[in-house]
C-alpha positions in Angstrom: 0.0 0.0 0.0 1.5 3.4 -1.1 0.7 5.7 1.8 3.8 8.0 0.9 4.1 10.8 -1.7 6.9 12.9 -2.9 10.6 12.8 -3.5 12.0 16.2 -2.3 9.5 16.6 0.4 7.9 13.4 1.3 4.5 12.9 3.2 3.6 9.5 4.7 0.1 9.0 6.3 -0.6 6.2 8.9 -3.6 5.1 11.1 -7.2 4.0 10.6 -10.5 5.8 11.1 -11.4 3.9 14.3 -7.9 3.0 15.5 -6.1 4.7 18.4 -4.7 7.5 16.4 -3.8 8.7 12.9 -0.7 10.6 12.0 1.9 11.7 9.3 5.6 12.0 8.8 6.8 14.9 6.7 10.4 14.4 5.6 12.7 16.7 3.8 11.7 20.0 5.4 14.5 22.7 5.3 15.8 23.3 8.8 15.1 26.5 10.7 11.6 27.0 9.2 9.1 28.4 11.8 5.9 26.6 12.3 3.0 28.5 13.6 1.1 25.8 15.6 -1.9 28.3 16.1 -2.3 29.0 12.5 -2.0 25.3 11.9 -4.8 24.6 14.3 -7.0 27.1 12.6 -6.5 25.4 9.4 -7.2 22.0 10.9 -10.4 23.3 12.5 -11.8 24.2 9.0 -11.8 20.4 8.2 -12.7 19.0 11.7 -16.0 17.2 12.1 -18.7 18.2 14.7 -18.3 21.9 14.3 -21.5 22.5 12.2 -25.0 21.0 12.0 -24.1 20.2 8.5 -21.2 18.0 9.1 -20.7 14.6 10.9 -21.4 14.9 14.7 -18.3 12.8 15.4 -16.4 15.1 17.9 -12.8 15.2 17.2 -10.4 18.0 18.6 -7.8 17.1 15.8 -4.9 18.5 17.8 -1.7 17.2 16.5 0.9 16.1 18.9 4.6 16.5 17.5 6.9 13.5 18.3 9.8 14.6 16.3 11.2 17.3 13.9 10.1 20.4 15.8 12.4 22.2 18.2 12.0 25.5 19.7 9.2 26.2 17.2 11.1 25.5 14.2 11.9 22.5 11.9 15.3 21.0 12.8 16.0 18.9 9.8 14.8 15.6 11.2 11.6 14.1 10.0 8.5 15.7 11.4 6.2 13.3 12.9 2.9 14.2 14.4 -0.2 12.1 15.7 -3.8 12.9 16.2 -5.6 10.8 18.7 -9.1 9.4 17.8 -11.1 10.3 20.8 -14.7 9.7 19.6 -14.7 6.4 18.0 -17.7 4.0 17.8 -16.5 0.8 16.2 -19.6 -0.8 17.2 -21.4 1.2 14.7 -19.6 -0.9 12.0 -19.9 -4.4 13.4 -22.6 -5.4 11.0 -20.4 -4.3 8.1 -17.7 -7.0 8.5 -19.4 -9.0 5.7 -21.6 -6.3 4.1 -19.9 -3.8 1.8 -21.3 -0.5 1.8 -22.4 0.9 -1.6 -20.0 3.7 -2.8 -17.3 2.8 -0.4 -14.1 1.0 -0.7 -15.4 -1.9 1.5 -15.7 -4.5 -1.4 -12.5 -3.8 -3.4 -10.5 -3.5 0.0 -12.0 -6.8 1.1 -10.9 -8.5 -2.1 -7.5 -7.0 -2.0 -6.7 -7.9 1.5 -8.5 -11.3 1.4 -11.0 -10.4 4.0 -8.4 -8.9 6.5 -9.3 -5.3 5.9 -10.3 -3.0 8.7 -14.0 -2.4 8.0 -14.6 0.1 10.8 -15.3 3.4 9.0 -13.2 2.4 6.0 -10.0 1.9 8.0 -6.9 3.4 6.2 -9.2 4.3 3.1 -11.3 6.6 5.4 -11.6 10.5 4.9 -10.6 10.6 8.5 -7.0 10.2 7.3 -7.3 13.8 5.6 -6.8 15.2 9.1 -3.3 14.0 9.1 -2.8 15.0 5.4 -3.8 18.6 6.4 -1.3 18.6 9.1 1.5 18.0 6.6 -0.1 20.2 3.9 -0.9 23.0 6.4 2.8 23.4 7.4 3.8 23.5 3.7 1.2 26.2 3.1 3.0 28.4 5.7 6.4 27.9 4.1 4.9 28.7 0.6 3.1 31.7 2.0 6.4 33.2 3.2 7.7 32.8 -0.3 4.9 35.0 -1.7 2.7 32.0 -2.8 -1.1 32.0 -1.7 -3.5 29.1 -2.1 -7.1 29.8 -1.5 -10.4 27.7 -2.0 -14.0 28.3 -1.8 -17.3 26.3 -2.3 -18.5 26.7 -5.8 -21.6 24.5 -5.8 -23.7 22.1 -3.6 -26.1 19.7 -5.5 -28.0 22.0 -8.0 -27.0 25.3 -6.2 -24.1 27.1 -7.8 -22.3 30.2 -6.7 -20.7 32.7 -9.1 -17.5 31.3 -10.4 -14.2 33.1 -10.1 -13.3 34.9 -13.3 -10.2 32.9 -14.6 -9.1 36.0 -16.7 -8.8 38.3 -13.7 -6.9 38.3 -10.5 -9.5 40.5 -9.0 -11.6 37.9 -7.4 -14.1 38.5 -4.5 -13.2 37.0 -1.1 -15.6 34.6 0.3 -18.0 36.5 2.4 -19.1 36.1 6.0 -22.7 34.5 6.3 -24.9 33.1 9.0 -24.4 29.6 7.3 -20.6 29.8 7.6 -20.2 28.5 4.1 -17.2 30.0 2.2 -19.1 31.4 -0.9 -19.1 34.7 -2.6 -23.0 35.3 -2.1 -24.6 35.2 1.3 -28.1 34.4 -0.5 -26.3 31.4 -2.2 -25.1 30.0 1.3 -28.7 30.1 2.5 -29.8 28.1 -0.5 -27.1 25.6 -0.1 -27.8 25.3 3.6 -31.6 24.6 2.9 -30.7 22.0 0.1 -28.2 20.1 2.5 -30.8 20.0 5.3 -33.5 18.7 2.9 -31.1 15.8 1.7 -30.2 15.0 5.4 -33.8 14.9 6.5 -34.5 12.5 3.6 -31.7 10.3 4.7 -29.7 11.2 1.7 -26.7 13.2 0.8 -25.3 15.9 -1.9 -22.1 16.3 -3.8 -20.5 19.6 -4.5 -17.6 21.4 -6.2 -14.7 23.3 -4.8 -12.7 26.0 -6.7 -9.2 26.6 -5.8 -6.7 29.3 -7.0 -2.9 29.7 -6.6 -1.4 33.3 -6.7 2.2 34.3 -6.7 3.7 31.6 -8.7 6.4 32.7 -11.1 6.4 31.1 -14.8 8.3 27.7 -15.6 7.4 25.8 -12.5 6.9 22.0 -13.3 8.7 19.4 -15.3 7.6 17.6 -18.7 6.2 14.9 -19.0 5.3 13.0 -15.8 6.1 15.7 -13.3 4.0 18.3 -15.1 2.4 20.8 -12.6 -1.1 19.6 -13.6 0.0 15.9 -13.2 1.2 16.5 -9.7 -1.7 18.5 -8.4 -4.1 15.9 -10.0 -2.3 13.0 -8.4 -2.8 14.5 -5.0 -6.3 15.8 -5.6 -7.5 12.4 -6.4 -5.8 11.0 -3.3 -8.6 12.8 -1.4 -11.5 10.5 -0.7 -14.7 11.3 -2.8 -12.9 13.5 -5.3 -14.2 12.4 -8.8 -13.5 15.1 -11.4 -10.8 17.9 -11.9 -10.5 20.6 -14.4 -8.2 23.6 -14.9 -9.0 26.9 -16.5 -11.8 26.4 -18.9 -11.6 22.8 -18.5 -14.1 20.7 -20.2 -15.8 23.6 -21.6 -12.6 24.0 -23.9 -13.7 20.9 -25.8 -16.5 22.9 -27.3 -14.3 25.9 -28.3 -12.4 26.8 -31.3 -8.7 27.5 -31.0 -9.2 31.1 -31.7 -11.4 31.3 -28.6 -9.4 29.1 -26.2 -5.9 30.6 -27.0 -4.7 33.2 -24.5 -2.8 35.9 -26.5 0.2 37.5 -24.8 0.7 41.1 -23.9 3.2 43.4 -22.0 1.7 45.1 -19.0 3.9 47.3 -16.8 6.9 45.9 -18.3 6.0 42.2 -17.6 4.9 39.5 -20.1 1.4 38.2 -19.3 -1.6 36.7 -21.0 -4.7 38.7 -22.0 -7.0 35.8 -20.8 -6.5 32.7 -18.9 -8.5 29.8 -20.5 -5.4 27.6 -19.7 -5.9 28.2 -15.9 -2.3 29.2 -15.4 -0.5 26.1 -16.8 0.8 25.5 -20.3 2.8 22.5 -21.3 2.8 21.3 -17.7 4.6 24.5 -16.6 3.2 27.5 -14.8 2.7 30.5 -17.1 2.8 33.2 -14.4 -1.1 33.7 -14.6 -3.2 32.6 -11.6 -3.7 28.9 -11.5 -7.4 28.1 -11.1 -9.0 24.6 -11.0 -12.1 23.1 -9.8 -12.7 19.7 -8.0 -16.0 17.8 -8.0 -16.8 15.6 -5.0 -19.4 12.7 -5.0 -22.4 12.7 -2.5 -21.5 11.2 0.8 -22.0 7.4 0.1 -23.1 6.8 3.7 -26.8 7.4 3.8 -29.6 6.2 5.9 -31.8 4.9 3.2 -32.1 1.3 2.7 -29.7 0.0 0.0 -29.0 -3.3 -1.8 -25.8 -5.2 -1.1 -24.4 -8.6 -0.6 -23.2 -10.9 2.2 -19.5 -11.5 1.2 -19.2 -15.0 2.8 -22.6 -16.3 2.2 -22.9 -14.8 -1.3 -26.4 -13.8 -0.8 -28.1 -10.5 -1.7 -29.4 -8.5 1.3 -30.7 -5.0 2.2 -28.4 -2.6 4.3 -29.6 0.3 6.4 -26.8 2.3 7.9 -26.8 4.1 11.2 -24.0 6.3 12.7 -22.7 9.9 12.1 -22.1 10.9 8.5 -21.8 14.1 6.6 -24.8 15.1 4.5 -22.3 16.9 2.1 -18.7 15.9 2.1 -17.7 18.8 0.0 -18.0 21.2 2.9 -15.0 19.9 4.7 -12.8 19.3 1.7 -11.5 22.8 1.2 -8.5 22.6 3.3 -7.7 19.2 2.0 -7.7 20.7 -1.6 -5.5 23.6 -0.4 -3.1 21.0 1.3 -2.9 18.9 -1.9 -2.0 21.9 -4.0 0.6 22.9 -1.4 2.3 19.4 -1.3 2.4 19.5 -5.1 4.1 22.9 -5.2 6.5 21.9 -2.4 8.1 19.4 -4.7 9.3 22.2 -7.0 9.9 25.1 -4.7 11.3 23.9 -1.4 
């Protein structure tokens, strides 16, 4: 099982959803880099469950405890290792699932791969719970990148059929996500209210919703990336699809470019204030796998939470019989709401391979 990523900066994840703890090892950090633990905790809190009526009511503080690599508030050159204790586990909620794979989850292919010895408690090592440890490593890297003038920010673009106004890829003058009573990172407060209502309706019906996250990267100079297999798009895509429930990704105009002519999709060059730039940004800031100097803009589609309380058809793995499954427990009615820091962490880890 490949639970490590990266060569220059290597992140390794360990643990299971309902084990004693989860954790990460971040190797290759330059020594002497200050790590703001308060800023890191605020980043992790955006992903943590139980902080909203629209998320899983599993209560986890998600406070990392550093075992190595941190000395006097700075990286010391040793591998940085941190663990997060799982304090609100309910493994009994999953006892019936030992032989009943949940539709939409990794239960069946992981059972087959590991010959029935997989950890079925909440998905084990396949669980989105591991993204807490992923965000520890990614959150640290985001701090280092920010000191180098690189900013990564995401916002919620859509939930189910409700869509916010997309950021204009051709302009760097993008509106910041606004404060709203629903605490959803969107541009229009009225859109947040519509999303909130839509998610509540799905939850009350024992169902769930998917959503899209939009992410932008500012401050990146041209020429970052390597052809062919380490193109900037390839590295970002690799890590985005490591986030559980991510099912689609597009850069710039994305799939809409398939319906354009070259004269529409090309981005002419210009000189502005003595600097070379593009007049538009259909390419989303990446050409030939290299950064172009324009803002990088991409969108990620997340599927609806597969854990729903409606009855679903499944099979008994050992008896080879068809049965009905009705899930209980604590689940997010819309996973996309808590994926924003995960998307930012993925982008940060990808850029760290080239810049740190």
